[in-house]
C-alpha positions in Angstrom: -87.0 -28.7 7.2 -83.3 -29.4 7.5 -82.1 -27.1 4.7 -78.5 -27.5 3.7 -76.6 -25.4 1.2 -73.7 -26.5 -0.9 -70.8 -24.2 0.0 -67.3 -24.2 -1.4 -64.3 -24.4 1.0 -62.6 -21.0 0.6 -59.5 -22.0 2.6 -58.3 -24.7 4.9 -55.1 -24.6 7.0 -53.5 -26.3 10.0 -53.8 -24.2 13.2 -52.1 -27.0 15.2 -51.0 -30.4 14.2 -54.4 -31.9 14.9 -56.7 -28.9 14.2 -57.7 -27.4 10.9 -59.5 -24.1 10.3 -62.0 -24.2 7.5 -63.5 -21.0 5.9 -66.4 -21.0 3.5 -67.4 -19.0 0.5 -70.8 -17.5 1.1 -72.6 -16.4 -2.1 -74.1 -12.9 -1.9 -77.6 -14.3 -2.2 -77.1 -16.4 0.9 -75.3 -13.9 3.2 -78.6 -12.8 4.8 -79.4 -16.4 5.6 -75.9 -17.0 7.0 -75.8 -13.9 9.2 -74.7 -15.1 12.6 -74.1 -14.0 16.2 -71.0 -14.8 18.2 -71.2 -18.2 19.8 -73.3 -19.8 17.1 -72.3 -22.9 15.1 -72.6 -24.4 11.6 -73.8 -27.9 11.0 -71.8 -29.6 8.3 -72.8 -32.7 6.3 -71.0 -34.9 3.8 -71.0 -38.6 2.7 -68.2 -40.6 4.2 -67.9 -44.2 2.9 -71.6 -44.1 1.9 -72.8 -42.8 5.2 -74.5 -39.4 5.8 -72.3 -37.9 8.5 -73.2 -34.6 10.2 -71.4 -32.6 12.9 -71.8 -29.1 14.4 -68.8 -26.8 14.8 -68.7 -23.4 16.4 -67.9 -20.4 14.3 -64.6 -18.9 15.5 -64.8 -15.8 13.3 -66.5 -12.6 14.5 -69.8 -11.5 12.9 -68.1 -8.2 12.0 -65.3 -9.9 9.9 -67.5 -11.0 7.0 -65.9 -14.5 7.4 -67.4 -17.9 8.1 -64.7 -20.0 9.8 -64.8 -23.1 12.0 -62.0 -25.0 13.7 -62.1 -28.8 13.6 -59.9 -30.7 16.0 -59.3 -34.3 15.0 -60.7 -36.8 17.4 -59.3 -40.4 17.4 -61.9 -42.4 15.6 -64.0 -39.3 14.7 -65.3 -39.8 11.2 -66.0 -36.2 10.3 -63.0 -34.6 12.1 -60.6 -37.1 10.6 -62.1 -36.4 7.1 -61.7 -32.7 7.6 -58.1 -32.9 8.9 -56.8 -35.4 6.4 -58.9 -35.2 3.2 -60.8 -31.9 2.8 -59.2 -29.4 0.5 -59.6 -25.9 -0.7 -62.2 -25.8 -3.4 -64.1 -28.8 -2.2 -67.8 -28.5 -1.4 -69.6 -29.4 1.8 -73.3 -29.2 2.7 -73.9 -26.6 5.4 -76.9 -25.4 7.4 -77.4 -21.8 8.2 -75.9 -20.7 11.6 -77.8 -21.6 14.7 -77.4 -21.8 18.5 -78.0 -19.5 21.5 -74.6 -19.5 23.2 -73.9 -15.9 23.6 -75.3 -12.5 24.5 -76.0 -9.5 22.2 -73.3 -6.9 21.6 -74.2 -3.3 22.5 -71.9 -0.3 21.9 -73.3 1.2 25.1 -72.2 -1.7 27.2 -69.4 -1.4 29.8 -69.3 -5.0 30.8 -66.5 -7.2 32.3 -66.6 -10.6 30.6 -64.9 -13.8 31.9 -64.1 -16.7 29.6 -63.0 -20.2 30.6 -62.0 -22.6 27.8 -60.1 -25.9 27.3 -58.7 -27.1 24.1 -61.0 -26.6 21.1 -63.5 -25.0 23.5 -61.8 -21.8 22.4 -63.7 -21.7 19.1 -67.0 -20.0 20.2 -65.0 -18.1 22.8 -62.8 -16.7 20.2 -65.8 -15.4 18.2 -67.2 -13.8 21.4 -64.0 -12.1 22.5 -63.4 -10.5 19.0 -67.0 -9.4 18.8 -67.3 -7.8 22.2 -63.9 -6.1 22.0 -64.8 -4.6 18.7 -68.4 -3.7 19.3 -68.2 -2.6 22.9 -65.3 -0.1 23.4 -65.9 0.2 27.1 -66.0 -3.6 27.8 -63.2 -5.8 29.0 -62.5 -9.5 28.6 -60.4 -12.0 30.6 -59.6 -15.5 29.2 -58.5 -18.5 31.3 -57.5 -21.1 28.8 -56.3 -24.7 29.5 -54.3 -26.8 27.1 -51.9 -29.8 27.3 -48.8 -28.0 25.9 -47.9 -24.6 24.5 -47.8 -26.0 20.9 -51.4 -27.4 21.3 -52.8 -23.9 22.0 -55.4 -23.2 19.3 -55.3 -19.5 18.1 -52.4 -18.6 20.3 -51.0 -16.2 17.7 -54.4 -14.6 17.0 -55.1 -14.2 20.7 -51.7 -12.5 21.2 -52.5 -10.1 18.4 -55.9 -9.3 19.9 -54.2 -8.6 23.3 -51.9 -6.2 21.5 -54.7 -4.6 19.5 -56.9 -4.1 22.6 -54.1 -3.5 25.1 -55.5 -3.2 28.6 -58.9 -4.5 27.7 -58.0 -8.2 27.1 -56.2 -10.3 29.6 -55.1 -13.9 28.8 -54.0 -16.6 31.3 -52.7 -19.9 29.9 -52.8 -23.1 31.9 -50.8 -26.2 30.7 -51.4 -29.8 31.9 -48.5 -31.6 30.2 -45.7 -29.0 30.5 -44.3 -27.3 33.6 -44.2 -23.5 33.9 -42.3 -21.3 36.3 -45.4 -20.1 38.1 -47.2 -23.1 39.7 -50.6 -21.5 39.4 -50.5 -22.0 35.7 -49.7 -25.7 35.8 -52.5 -28.2 35.6 -56.3 -28.0 35.5 -58.6 -25.8 37.6 -59.0 -26.9 41.2 -59.9 -25.3 44.5 -56.4 -23.9 45.1 -56.3 -22.3 41.7 -59.8 -20.9 41.8 -59.2 -19.5 45.2 -56.2 -17.5 43.9 -58.1 -16.5 40.7 -61.1 -15.2 42.6 -58.9 -13.3 45.0 -56.4 -11.9 42.5 -57.7 -11.9 38.9 -61.5 -12.1 39.2 -63.7 -9.5 40.9 -67.0 -11.4 41.4 -69.2 -8.4 42.1 -67.8 -6.6 39.0 -68.3 -9.6 36.7 -71.0 -9.1 34.1 -71.1 -12.4 32.2 -69.2 -15.7 32.2 -68.8 -18.1 29.3 -67.4 -21.6 29.6 -66.7 -24.1 26.9 -64.8 -27.4 27.2 -65.0 -30.8 28.9 -68.0 -31.5 31.1 -66.0 -31.9 34.3 -64.2 -28.5 33.8 -67.4 -26.6 32.9 -69.4 -28.1 35.8 -66.7 -27.5 38.3 -65.9 -23.9 37.4 -69.6 -23.0 37.1 -70.3 -24.4 40.5 -67.3 -22.7 42.1 -68.2 -19.3 40.7 -71.9 -19.7 41.8 -70.8 -20.6 45.3 -68.5 -17.6 45.3 -71.5 -15.4 44.8 -71.9 -15.0 41.0 -75.6 -15.2 40.0 -76.3 -18.4 38.1 -78.1 -16.5 35.3 -74.8 -14.8 34.4 -73.1 -18.2 33.8 -73.3 -19.6 30.3 -71.7 -22.8 28.9 -71.3 -25.4 26.2 -70.0 -28.9 27.0 -67.8 -31.5 25.5 -69.4 -34.6 27.1 -67.2 -37.4 28.6 -69.8 -39.8 29.8 -73.1 -40.4 31.6 -73.5 -40.0 35.3 -75.2 -42.7 37.3 -78.3 -40.6 37.5 -78.2 -40.1 33.7 -77.8 -43.9 33.2 -80.8 -44.6 35.4 -83.0 -42.1 33.6 -81.9 -43.4 30.2 -82.7 -47.0 31.3 -86.1 -46.0 32.6 -87.1 -44.1 29.5 -85.8 -46.9 27.3 -88.5 -49.0 28.8 -91.2 -46.4 28.3 -94.1 -47.6 26.1 -94.2 -45.4 23.0 -95.7 -47.8 20.5 -98.8 -46.1 19.1 -98.0 -42.6 20.3 -99.3 -40.0 17.8 -96.7 -37.3 17.0 -97.3 -34.1 15.1 -94.3 -32.3 13.8 -94.6 -28.6 12.9 -91.8 -27.6 10.5 -91.7 -24.9 7.9 -95.2 -24.0 8.7 -96.4 -27.5 7.7 -97.6 -30.5 9.8 -96.1 -33.9 9.5 -97.9 -36.7 11.4 -96.8 -40.2 12.2 -97.3 -42.9 14.8 -94.3 -44.0 16.9 -93.4 -47.7 16.7 -91.9 -49.9 19.3 -88.5 -49.7 17.8 -88.4 -45.9 17.8 -86.0 -44.6 20.4 -87.0 -41.0 20.4 -89.1 -38.4 18.5 -86.3 -37.5 16.1 -85.5 -41.1 15.1 -89.2 -41.9 14.8 -89.8 -38.9 12.6 -86.8 -39.6 10.4 -87.9 -43.2 10.0 -91.3 -42.0 9.0 -89.8 -39.8 6.3 -89.5 -36.4 7.9 -86.6 -34.1 7.0 -85.6 -32.5 10.2 -82.4 -30.7 11.4 -80.0 -32.8 13.5 -76.3 -33.3 13.9 -74.7 -35.0 16.9 -77.7 -37.0 18.2 -76.0 -36.9 21.6 -77.9 -34.1 23.3 -75.0 -31.7 23.0 -75.4 -29.5 19.9 -79.0 -28.4 20.1 -79.5 -28.6 16.3 -82.6 -30.7 16.8 -84.2 -28.3 19.3 -88.0 -27.9 19.2 -90.8 -26.8 21.5 -93.5 -29.0 22.9 -96.8 -27.3 22.3 -99.1 -30.3 23.3 -98.5 -33.4 25.3 -95.5 -34.2 27.4 -92.0 -35.7 26.8 -89.0 -36.4 28.9 -85.4 -36.1 27.8 -83.0 -38.9 28.4 -80.1 -36.4 28.7 -79.7 -32.7 28.1 -76.3 -31.0 27.7 -77.4 -28.2 25.5 -80.5 -26.4 26.8 -80.4 -24.0 29.8 -83.0 -24.1 32.6 -85.0 -21.1 31.2 -85.3 -22.9 27.8 -86.5 -26.1 29.5 -89.0 -24.0 31.5 -90.4 -22.8 28.1 -90.9 -26.4 27.0 -88.0 -26.5 24.6 -86.6 -30.0 24.2 -83.9 -31.9 22.2 -85.9 -34.1 19.9 -83.0 -36.6 19.7 -83.4 -37.3 23.4 -87.2 -36.8 23.8 -89.4 -39.8 24.7 -93.2 -39.2 24.8 -95.0 -39.7 28.1 -98.5 -39.0 26.7 -100.4 -40.7 23.9 -100.2 -37.6 21.7 -97.4 -35.0 21.3 -97.1 -32.0 19.2 -93.7 -30.4 18.7 -92.8 -27.2 16.8 -89.4 -26.9 15.0 -90.2 -23.4 13.8 -88.5 -21.8 16.8 
């Protein structure tokens, strides 16, 4: 069941001219439910002009801070981000789901790892949580951040990052790259490309000594840097990412078109959620398992419906489905039959999916 809790906005402030940081009051009786790991996100819900609008935002606070904060960058035409940046005030209430997501690795005080982070724009939000957590919990670990923004003034958390660098002097290195302003050193002008990555991997990055890499930002950046590092010798299982999706590839478009023509009328679907079963039969107008279940009256977790946030993740335990697109699940999750219900089209006459995962 998609359980939301009404939480009061403890504070909201402008981090940059188009980004607001929102913190929530968590009642004592909910703190165990809202315990989170670095890299996880909150799904927020509110009614905007009579419409139920939901979005997922990464927590930018560390699990050790006893704070629940998200940063929301205003997107032109974005219903929720515009509401947060222009209307939401301290003391208001929002409906919030408990933290979820698998972007991150566990902290261990015994670790002596070297972490690399690549971020662009608001992609810094989960990265910020990770950097703070690993620096505090792992005294022998180091972090390097390569962070792309348009201008110096648009850098989210710049002051906080500088404070962290001072606090953990010698253990945190930060390299800023600007795309709309010129800097004295050409390396730090513009986006990542072969020339920059060649210099970075020879001067700043020791591939054999790298323990984990985390990337968050636009799809093009994440895919490019991931591929470059893998080709440079970094094992793929050490590369973790979250995407901001720009558009479908030609391959994606063909798959979406093919699955849109898949005959699903009459498919029996069993939803396992909260230990209970919900059964329904998909109709011709149902586009995917999530939409079919919602139409039939199920109350399931979801947010973006774009295959990005993983809020609607479930596991196929009987039958088969195919996803139109997948920007959220890693290969090992797919191998374990996890799917995004908002993108899943049944390819058998009966499908059983489990949301209790």
